[in-house]
N, C-alpha and C positions, 0 to 999 in steps of 0.2 A: 470465436473465443480468443484467437491469437491477435486479431486486430484490436479487440477490447483491451487486451493486456498491453499492447503497444501504446494505445491512447492513454491508458491510465498511468503507465510508467512515465510517458513524456510529460503529462500534466503534473505529476508529482515531482518530477525532476525540476520543472520550471519553478514550482512553488518553494521547494526545499533549497534550491541553489540559485538565488536571485542574481548573485554576482556573475555566475556562469552565463545566465540568459542575458543579463545586461551587457556583458562583453560581446555577445553575438549581435545584439541590437546596435551597439555602438559601432561595430565593424561594418554592418550594413549601411548605417547612416553616413559613416565617413566615406565609404565607397561612392555613394550617390552624390554627396556634396562635391567631391573632387571631379567626378565624371560629368556632372551637370554644369561645370563652369562655363562651357561654350554657349549654353543657352540662357545664362543669366543676363539681365537687362543691361548691366554696366558693361559687360563684354560686347554685347551687340551694339551698344552705343559707341564704344571705342573703335569698333571695326570700321566705322565711317571715316576715321582719321588715321588709325594705325593698323590697317588691315594686315600688312606684312608682319609686323611685330606680334599682333594677336595670333596670327597663324602659327608663328614660331612658338609662342607660349602654349597654344593648344597642342602643338606637336609634341611638347614635352610631357603632357598630361599622361599618356600611356606609360611613360617611364616611371612617373610618380605612382601611378596605379599599380604597376608590377612590383615596385619597391614596397608599397603598402601591403600588397598581397603576400609578399615574402615575409614581412614582419608579423602580420596578423596570422599567418599560417602557424608560426611557432607559438604565438599566444593562444590560438584556439587548440593547438595540439596539447599545450600544457593544461588548458582549462578542461579539455575532454579527458585528459589523463586523471586529473583530480576527480572528475565526475565518475569515471569508471572505477577508480580505487575505492571511493566511498560506497560503491555498490558491489564490492568484491564478494561479500558473503551471499548476497542475493543471487549473483551469477552462479556461485558454487551450489546453492540449493536447487537452482533450475537444472543443473547438470545431474545432481543426485536424483532428482525426480524423473530423469529420463530424457531431458531435452538434449538434442544433438548440438555439438559445437557450431556446426554450420548454421543451424537454425538460430542459435544464440547470436551469432555475428549478424545474421540477417535481421534479427530483432533490433539489434543496436543501430544498424543502418536505417531501419524504418523509423525508430524513435528519433534518430538524428535528423532524418528528413522532415518529420512532423515538427520538431522543434525549430528546424531551419525555416519552415514555412511561416510559423508565427514570428520568428525573428525578422524575416524578410518583410512581412507586412508592417510590423511595428517600426523597423529600421527605415524602410522607404518612406513611410508616413512622416517620421521625425526628420529624415533627411530632406524631404521636399519642404517641410515647414522651415527648417533651419536655413536651407538654401535661399528661400524667399526672404526670410528675415535679414540674412546677410546682404543680399542684393538690395533690398529696400533701405537698409541702414546706410550702405555706401552711397546710394542715390541721394538720401537725405543729407548726408555729410557733405556732399559736393554741391549742394544747393537745390532749392526747390525748383521744380520744373525742368530739371536736366533730362529726365526720362519720363515718358508717360508709362508708368509702371504697370505691367500686366503680369498676371500669374503665368508662370512657365512650367511645363512638365516635360522633362527630357526622357523620351521613350528609350533612346539609345543608352542613356545612363542607367535606367532601370534594368534594361536587358543585360548589360555588362556587369551590373551589380549582382544580379541573380546568378549569372554564370560564374563570376569570380568567387562569390561567397560559397556557392554550392561546391565548387571545385576544391577550395581549401578545407571546407567542412568535411566532405567525404574523403578527401585524402588523409586528413587527420584520423577519421574514424576507421578507415581501412588499415592504417598503420597500427593503431591501438587494438583494432579487432584481431590483427595478426598476432600481436603479443598475447592477447587474451586466449586465442586459439591454442597457443603453445603452452599455456599454464595448466597444471594439474588441479584436480578438484580440491585437494588438501591445501594447496597454495592459495586458492581463492577463499576457502572457509577459514583458514587460520593465517590471515595476513600478518606478517611480522614487521616490526619496526626496522628502519634502516640500521645497519650495523653502526655501533657507536664509533665515531672517529677519534683518532688520537688528538688530545688537546695540546700536545706538545709540552715543552718546558717554558718556564717563565722567561728565561733569558732569550730564547728564540722568539717568543711572542713580543717581548719588549723591542727586540731588534726589528721585527716586522713593523711595529708601530713607528719606530724612529725612522727607518728607511722610507716607509710610506709618507711620513710627515715631511721628510727632506725632499722627496720627489714632488710632492704637492707644492711645497714652498718654491722649488725651482720652476715648476710649471706656472705658478702664480706670478713669479718675477718676470719670466719671459713674456707672459700675457700682458703684463702692465707696462713693460719697458722695452721689449725687443720683438714685439709681435710682427712688425713690418720687415724685419731683417730676413733676407734670403727668401722673400715672397712666401709661397705656400708651404715650403719646407718647415719653416718655423712653426706654423700653425699645426702641422702634422706632429712635430716633436712635442709641442705643448700638450696636445690631446693624448699622445702616447704616454708621456710622463705623468700627466694627471690621472689617466685611467689606471696605470700600473700602481701609482701611489695610493689611489683609492682602494684597489684590491688588497694591497699589502696592509694598509691601515685597518681595513675591515677584518682581515684574517687575524691579525694580532689582537685587535680589540675584542673580537668575539671570544677568543680563547682565554683572554685575561679576565673575562667577566666572572669566572669561577673564583679568582682571587678576591674580587669584590665581595662575593658571597661569603667566602671564608672569613673576611675581615669584618663581616657584619653579624658575627655569631650572637651578639647581644640582642639582635633583633630576630633571631631565628625562631623564637617562640611567640613573636608578635604577628598574629595573622599568618599568612603564608608567604612571608617575605623571602625566605631562602628558596622555597619552592618556585616562586615567581622568577627569581634571578636565575635559577638553574634551568628552568624552561626557556627563558629568554636566551641564555648562553647557548643552549643546545641548538635552538633555532638559528641563531646567528653563526655560530662556529661551524656547524655542519653544512651551512649553505652560505658561507661568507662570500664566495664568488658571485652567486646570484644576487645577494644583497648589495654588493659593490656595483654590479651591473645596473641594478635599479637606481642606485644613487647617481650613476653616470647618466642614465636616461633622464632622471629628473633634472639634473644639471643642464643637459642639452635642451630639455623642455623649457626651463626658465629662460635660457638665453634666446631660444627661437621665439618664444611668446613675446619676450621683451622687444626683439627685433621687429617682428611682425606688427605688434601693437604700436610701436613708435612710428612705423611707416603709416599705419592707419591714422594715427594722431596728426601726422603731417598733412592730412587732407585739409585741415583748417588753414594751414599756411599756404597750401596749394591754391585755395580759393581766394586768399587775400592777394591783392594786386598792388603791392607797395611800389614796385618799379614800373609796372605796366600801366599805360594810360589808354591807349587806343584799342578798339575792338576790331577794326579792319584797316588794312593798308591795301590800296589799289594802285597798280602800276600800269602805265600806258601813255598814249598821247594826252598831254596835259589838258588841252581844251576839250577833247571828247570826254575824258574822265570827269572833268568838272561839270560839263553839261549833263552827263548821266547822273551824277551824284546829286545834282540840284534839281533833277526832274521831278515831276509829280509822283512818279512811282517810288522813288527813293527818299524823297524829302521827309516822310514820317519817321524814317529810320536813322536819319543823319543828324548828328549834333557835334559841335566843336570841330567842324571841317577845317583841316589845316593842310596847306601845301608845303611839303618839306623838300628842301634842296640840299644835296650833299655833294661837294666837289673836292677835287684834289688840288693842292697848291701847285701852280705852274712854276717852271724854272725861270730865273732871271736872265734876260737876254744880254745885259751888259757884261763885259768881261773885265777882270782885274788885270793888272800889269803882267802877272804870271800866265796870262791866257788861260786861266781856270775859272769856271763859273763861280760866282759869289755864293756863299751858303744861303739856303732858303731861310733857315731859322737858326739863330744862335741862342741856345738856352743853357749855355755853360754855367752862368751865374746861378741859375735856378738849380742846376744839377749839383753845384757845390753846396748850396744850402740844404738840399735834400740829403746829401751824404753826411753833412754835419749833424743832421737830425736823427741819424741812425743810432741804434744802440752801439756802445763802445766797441764791442767785438767785431761787428759787421763794418763799422766805420773804419777800423784799422785794416781790415781786409781790403776795403775799397782803396784806401790811401796807399797801401803797399802793393796793390795790383794783384792780390791773391784771389780776389773775387772774380772768377772766370765766367760764371753763369749762374742763374737762379730762375726760379719759376714764380709766377704770380699765384699767390695762395692766400686764403683767409688766415693762415697761421703766421704770415709774414707781417712785420711792422708796416704801417701805412707808407712811410717814406720809401721802403724797399719796393713795394708794389708800384708806387708812382714812378720810381726810376725805371723799373722794367717796362711799364706802359709807355712812357715818353720815349724811351730808346727804340721802341717798336715803330712809333708813328711820328715822332716829332721832327725827324729829318725832312720828310715830305708829308706834312700833316693833312688830314681831312679838314675841310672848312664847312661850317654851317652858318647861313645868314641869320642875323639877329631876328629878323621878322619870323622866320620859321620856328625858332625856339621860343619866341614870345607867344606864338600860337599854342605851343605845348604848355607853357606856363599858365596861360589863360585858362586852358582846359582843366587844370588842377587848382585854379583859384589863387595863383601866385602873381606878384607884380611883374611887369615887363622889365627887361634888363636896362634899357636906355644907356647903351654903351657910348663912350666918347669916340671920336674919330681915330685916336691912337690907343684904344683900349680893346682888349679881348677877354673872353672867359674860357677857361679850360673845361671841356666836357669829357667825362669818363663814363663808359657804358656800364651801368650797374649789373647787367646780365653777364658781363665778362670780367669785370673788375670788382673784387670784394670791397664793398663800401658799407660800413656799419650803420652810418646815418646818412640817408639819402640827401639831406639838405645841408650837410657840412662835412668838411674833412679837417679835423683839428690841426694836424701837423702842417698841411699846406696853408690853411688860413693863417696860422701863426707866422709862417715865413712871409706870406704876401703882405700881411698887415705891418710887419716889421719893416719890410722894404718900402712900403708906401709912406710910413712915418719918417723914414730916413731919406725919402726922395730918390730911392735907388730903383733902376729898371733892371729886372732879372731876365729879360728876353728882348731880342730884336728880330725883326723880319725884314730881310733885304736891307740890312744895316740901319733900319729905322727903329728907334727905341719904342717898346710897347709896354704898356701897363697891363697887369692881369687882375681881373675882378675876382674877388674871393666869395665863397659861400653862395653858390647858386644851386638850386635843387637839381638833382640828377634823376632822370626818368628814361624809360625806354623810348627810342625814337619811332619805332614802328610796332605793329601788332605782334610780330613773331620774329622771324629770322632773316628777313630780306636785307637788312643792314647789319653787317658783321664787322664792326669796328671797335677797337679798344678805346680810342680817344679821338677828340677833334677840337679844333679851335672855333669857338663861336665868335664871329666877327661882324662889325657893322655891314649893312648891305652894300654900300659903295666899295668897301674893302673886298667883299666877296666877289663882286663883279670884276674888280681890278686884279685880284690874285688867283682866282680859280681858273684852271685850264679848261675844264668841262665839268658838268655835274649831272647827277641822276636825280630824278624828281619822283615823289610819292605823294599820294593823297591819303590822309589819315582821317578817320572819324570815329565817333563813339555812338552807341545806342542811347537815345534820349533817356534821361533819368526817370521821367514820368512813366515811360513805357516799361522800364525795368521794374518799377514799383508795382505796376499793374499786372505784368505778365511774367516777371522774372527775367533773368538775363539770357538764359540759354535758348528759350523759344524764339524770341525775335532774332537772335544771332543766327539760328539755323534757317530762319526765313530769309534773312539778308543773304546768307551764303547761297541759297538756292537761286535767288534773283541774280546775284553776281555771276554764278555759273552760266546762266543763260545769256549774260551780256557779252561774253567773250573776252572780257578784260582779265589780265592776270591779277590775282589778289591773294592775300593771306589773312588769316583771322586769329584772334586770340584763342578760338576753339582748338586750333592746331596745337598751340603751345600747351593749353590746358589739357587736351586729350593725350598729348605725349607724356606729360607729367603724371596724369591720372593712370596711364598704362603702367608706368614704373611703380606706382603705388600699389595697384591691384596685383601686378605680377609679383611684386616683392613681398606682398603680405599674405595673399591667399594660401599659397603653397607652404610658406614658412610657418604660418599659424597652424595649418593643417598638420604638418609634420611635428610641430611642438606639442600639439594636443595629442597626437597619436603616441608619441614617446611617453607622455604623462600617463595616458590610459594604460599602456603596456606595463609601465613600471608599477603602477598601483595594483593592477590585476595580478601581476606576478607576486607582489608582496602579500596580497590578500589570499590567493590560492596557496601560497607557500605556508602561511600561518594555519589555514584551515586544514591543510594536509598534515601538518604536525599535530594539530588538535585531534585529528582522526586517529593518527598513529599512537598518540599518548593517552587515549581515552581511558585505558585501564588505570592510569595513575589517578585520575579523578575518582574512579570507583574506590580505589584504595584509600584516598583521602576521606571519602564519605564513611568508609568503614572505621577509620581512625577518629571519627567524630567531627570532621570539618563540615560546616554548614554550606548550604547552597549559595548564600549571598557572599560567603568568604571566597568560595571558588570563583564566583563571577567577578568579584573585585580583583582577584589575582589575574583572571583572564583579561579583564579590561586594561590592567597595567601592562600585560604582555603585548596586547594590541597597540597600545600607545607607544611603547618603546620600540616595537618592531617597525612602526612607520616613522617614528621620530628620528631614529638613528640615521638611516640613509638620507632622510629629508634634511636634517641639520647640516650634514656635510655638503649636500647638494646646494643648500642655500648659500653657504660660504663660497663654494666653487662658482655657483651661478652669479653671485655678486661680483666676484673678480672678473668673470667673463663679460658681464654687462659693462663694468667699468672700463675694461680694456677696449671693448667695441665702441664705447662713447669716446674714449681718448683718441682712437684712430678713425673716428667718423664713420664707423660701420653702422652704429646706431646713432641717429641724429636727434637730439633734443634742442629745439630752438629756444625754449624758455627754461633757463637754468633753475629758477626757483621751483618749477614744477617737477624737476628731475626726481627728487626723493619721494614726493607723494606718488608719482607715477610708478617708481620702482616698488614702493610699498604696495600699490594696487596689484602689480604683477605677482608679488609674493603672496598676497592674500588670495588671489585667484588659485594659485597652485595649492596653498594650504587648504582652501575650501574643498577642492577636488579630492585631495588626499584625505581630508576629514570625512567626506562622504563615503569613501571606500572603507575608512576605518570603522565608521558606524555600522556599515553593512556587514563587515567582518565580525564585529562584536555581536551583532544580532544573530548571525549564523552560529557563532560559537556559543552564544547564550542558549540557543535552541538545542545544541548538543548536550549542554549541561542539564537542561530541563528534562532530557530523557532519563536522567538518573533519579527521578522523583520516587520511583518504587522502593528505593532504599529507605528503611524505616527511620534512620537517624539523619537523613539529609535535610529535612526541614527544621 
C-alpha cells in the first residue's frame, strides 16, 4: 500500500508540475554533456596534436562540474520547495490520518528517488543525443572527413552524473524534509501567504529608480569606453555597479507599479486591469531582489552565448586558408629530403614542391674612414615617407621624439605597423631568393616576380603582421609608386641604390611555425648568393587538389603525417596549426556556451516557480473574483498578462545590458566578428534564441496556472 502511494504521488507530481520535472531532466543532461567532453570525437582528434593543452582543459572540467552542482543545487532546492508547498494540505491530511512525520519524510525521499530515476533516464538519453549532435556538428563545421565519426558513450560521465544529481537532489529533499518535520499540522493545512511587505514611499521608490539608473549608466559607460583600464579590476567594478543598479532599479520600479494602477482608475472596471497590475506589483515588489538576480543571470547568459557562438562561427574562418599555402614543411639534408619527397611512395601526395631558402644578410667587410662598418641597409628615406603618411597626431609625436615605443596591432594605421616591423628586421634583414618565392606564387596561381638586378620586394609575414588585403598594402604602394614616378630611390644596400617592387601577394612561407620572421627582402638569386651569410632550407609541398576533391583534405594529410613520422625527417604540417586553432575554438566555446545556457535555464526556472508560488498563495483571490461575477476566460486573460509582464520585465533590462556587454566585448576584441555586415543579424539571432527559451518557459507557466484556474469550475458562476 505504501509503495503504491509513493508511485501514484510521484507519477501525479510529474504530470502536474512539468516545469519541475523538466528542470531535473535539464540538470541531468547538462551534467552528462560537460562530463562527456573528453570522449567526444573532436577532443580525441585534437589530442593527437595538442595533448598537453587538451589534458589541461579536461583537468578544468571537474571545477566546472562542481560549480554547476553548486548552482543547480539551489535551483533544485527552490524547485523542490515549490513542489512541497503546493502539497502542503496533502501532507497535513496524512498527519491527521495518523502518519508519523518520520514516515512522511521517508515517503518524500522515496518519491524523490523515483522521480530522480525517471529524470536520470530521460536526462542521460537527451544528454547522449545532444553530445553526439554537438560533436558531429563541430566535425562537419571543420570539414568533411576530419573525423571518422563514431557513436561514443562515456560510462564515467554517466556514473558521475548519477552520483552528482542524486547528491544534490537528496541534499535538497533532506533540508526541506527537515523543515517539514518541524511544522505543525495546522501550518500545513492552513498555509498563509507571505506577510505583505512595505511598499515604501513614492519619493524613496523614485530615488531607487534614479540611483539604479545612474549606476547602470556608469556601468555601461565603463564597459564601452574604459573596460581595459586597470585590467580585471575594471571588469569587477562594472559587474558590481551593474548588478547593484539592476537591484535598485527593480526594487523601485516594482513598488511604483501601484502608482501606475492608481493612475489607471478609468480602466479599473474594464476587465481585470487593476487586479492584474496589483498582482504583478506584489509579485515584483515582494521579490524584487530575486527578479533582479534573474535579470542579471539572463544578461550573463546573453553575453556568454554570444561569446561562445561567435567562437563557433569562427570555425569557418579557421578552415579558410587565406594566408596559408603549404600543407607540409620538411627540414633536413636537402638532397635526401628531395629524394624522399620525389620517391614513388610520396609522389602521389606531393604537389607544388618548392625549395625555400631563408638567409640573413652578412656584414660588409670594407671599412669607412672612421674605421666603422658601413651600414647594411639605409632605409631612412622610406622611414621618412612612412612617418609623413601617419595620422597628424602620431606624426607629430614621431617628429618631436615623443613616440618612445609602440606595438604592432590591427588597430594601428598601416604606416605605423610598417615602421615597427622594419625597425625590427631592416638593420640586418632576412633574405629570400626570388626563385623560392616564385615557387610559392606559382602554387597560388600568381605571376613570377621577374626582379631586376637592382630591385627587391618587401615581404611581410601575414601571420605576424596585420595585413587587411594579402595582395596589396595601400599606403606602402602609394609611397613606392610616387618614388618610382619621381625616379627616387628610398633604400640602399651597402651604399647601392635599390628599387622596391610594390604590390606583391603576401602568403605564409611554411606550413606552420618553423619560420618566425616579421619581414624579409625578396632579392634576385645572384644578390642572395652575394649578400647572405648563411641560410636555412625547407621543402614545402601541398596535397594534390584531385586527391582533396576525392578524399577531403584531412584524411590524406594524416596519411602523409604517418609516412613522414616513419622517415625520420623533421617536419611540420598545417594540421598542427589547424589543430591548435581548433583547440582554442573548442575550449573557448563548449564551457562558455554551457555556462550561458545554464544561467538562462536557472533564471527562467526561478521566474517560473516564483510566479507559480504566488499563484498558489493567492488562489483564494481568484475564488473571490468568481464569486463577484468574473468569468473564467477573464481570469485567464489576467493571468496571461501577469506571466507576460513577469518574464518581460527582467528580460527587457537584460537585453539592454546584454547588448552593451556584447558591444563592449566586440570593441575590445573579446568577441570577434570577422564579417561586420553579419554582426547585427547574428546579434539578432542570439536575442531570438534567448527569447524563444524564455517564451517556452512562459508558455509552460501559463499552462500550469491555467490548470489551477480550471480547478475553480465547480463555482456556479465561473463559466
